[in-house]
Structure formats: structure tokens, C-alpha cells
C-alpha angles and dihedrals in degrees: 000000000000093000093049091050091052091051091050092049091049092051090048091050093050090048090051093051091049091050091049091050093048090048092052091051091052091052094052115109116244115262112258112243115220113240115250116269112254110235110221116218112259137196131203110245126191109241138171111271091193135015111286113204130212110283094011119139110238114241130191092253089058092064139064140165114249130184116245131177104269092229092060096042101105121217086241089067122088106247126193094221093057100030113021092171094054094111091052091048094049097050110104095024121129120241109237088185129023123262126209126213111287095014114137114249114244124189091221089069094050135067132193109240095199090194096313125126123263097259094049089048097054096038110107118240113277094017129111133213113223128172132212135180120264138177133191087270095051097034102057093264093296095302093116110099133185109281094031123123121237143177116230111224120196121205131179136173120228136178116265107234091199097054125039114228094014122110127208120217115211121195132186139167100253099182129009132212100355125162124248111226100182146347109226100322096328113108091184140029116278120242093338093300115166093212135045120187112200142155099229133042125196116211132195107234142161115249094259091048090051090054091049092052093046091054093046093053089062096053109038150338123314117210128185120220115199115232129209118269089240089068092069093101095042114113108253121233118245100225141327088284090079121110090253096057117101116252124223111279094028124117117242131189115239123189117204119177090343094305114116121216137168126238131182120223121227116278 
């Protein structure tokens, strides 16, 4: 009797535990199912696979198609759905501006060379490239780099008619806010250097500005004054005949090696 009673109690205990377990399962809350991820529409955009430097010819290995959210794919980008032959069309173009890895390719930053040299390819329509001699003294100590903006200052020494043996130095801003295309034959800074000492500078000028500079080179000394980078969007003056150019007899402020001084032009 005692053994049978123990068996009955054991069976009852196991049944109770099973009932408790089943009851706890029934009371559990259902597991929340995560909502499906919404797939945003994408578009394949032509981007730079490697860094593309200024003046570099674009090769096939420099390019790749990359998926972008369609909403952020600007119409200025080259998209596969609207221009499937864009990669083929871009190959062989010259980079007017550098590209970094992953940057979308834009036609505005490229130019078709069509057999022309690099400088002719990057020169904007209607502009001229003209070179003039420089030295550390006339080129801001070598701190002028391709892409910078400069003022061209013209100086000449003349005899003073009022005083025998004394010369008068006249100075004027010949051209204002013009772009430097190259120093010697370097269209870009070398190895990230912050200075580039050369003997020749090539400037981007309008035809009439080029004539003005060519005449000035025959009659005096041409000096370049480096402008601030914030002046890049400032409208450049045409020649020294503008209202902003100093007139003879006026005092102008000249900065040499960071030291300002005043000079008076010839009356």
C-alpha cells in the first residue's frame, strides 16, 4: 500500500508540473514581428573609383557604377538608367578639377581634349593663357600656387624732371583678381607643398588683359600680389583703367613679405 501510494503521488506531481508549464506557455505574449524594411528606390551613378587629379586623362579603371538613393542622385550626375553609355563617353576626357574616390562624375568638371594639349583643354572659352617671368621677390616668395588668385602690379622707374639724378618709381595695379593656371609647367601643387618657387607663371586672362600685360612687360617690372581665397568669387577688374585702380599721384598700400608700406605713384 505504501509503494502504490508513493507512485500515485509521484504521478500526480508530474501531472501538476506539466499543467503548470502548459499554463505558463499559454500566458506568454506573442513575439513581436519586426516590420519589413522598406527598400528605397536606387539608381546607379558613375563615380570615381580612384582619385583623379587635375589635368589627368580619365581611364576606364578610374570609374565605376555605384548605387545611390534615387532621391539624392542629382540630375547633374551621370546615371545608368538615363545614360547607359556614360562611362564610355567619359573615358579619355581631361579633368578640369580633381575628383576624390567615390565622388560622382559630373561633365562640368571634365573637358574633351580632342587632340589638344592640357592647357588648351582646361582653358575656358574666350580666355587666354599668357606667361610672364617671376622670381621669389615678384612672386610672393613662392607661396603662389596654381589655382590661386593674384593682382598684377606694374612698376617702372623714370627720370625725375625736377631733380637731376633722382628717379621716380611709379606703381599701379595693372590687373586685379586673375587666376594662376600654372607655375613653370606645373598646373598643380606638388606633393601637397605649400610653396612652389618657379621662374614663369601662366595666368588666365581675357584678350585685352593679355595685351595689357604684354605691353607692361616691355616697360617695367611685373609683380604678383597673392589674394585671399575668399576673393575667388569676386568679379575681376578688366585692366588698370577701372575705377578701382590707383591714379598717378595717389598713395597705394604695398605688402612685401608681410610688411605693409605706402608708396606714391608718379604725378
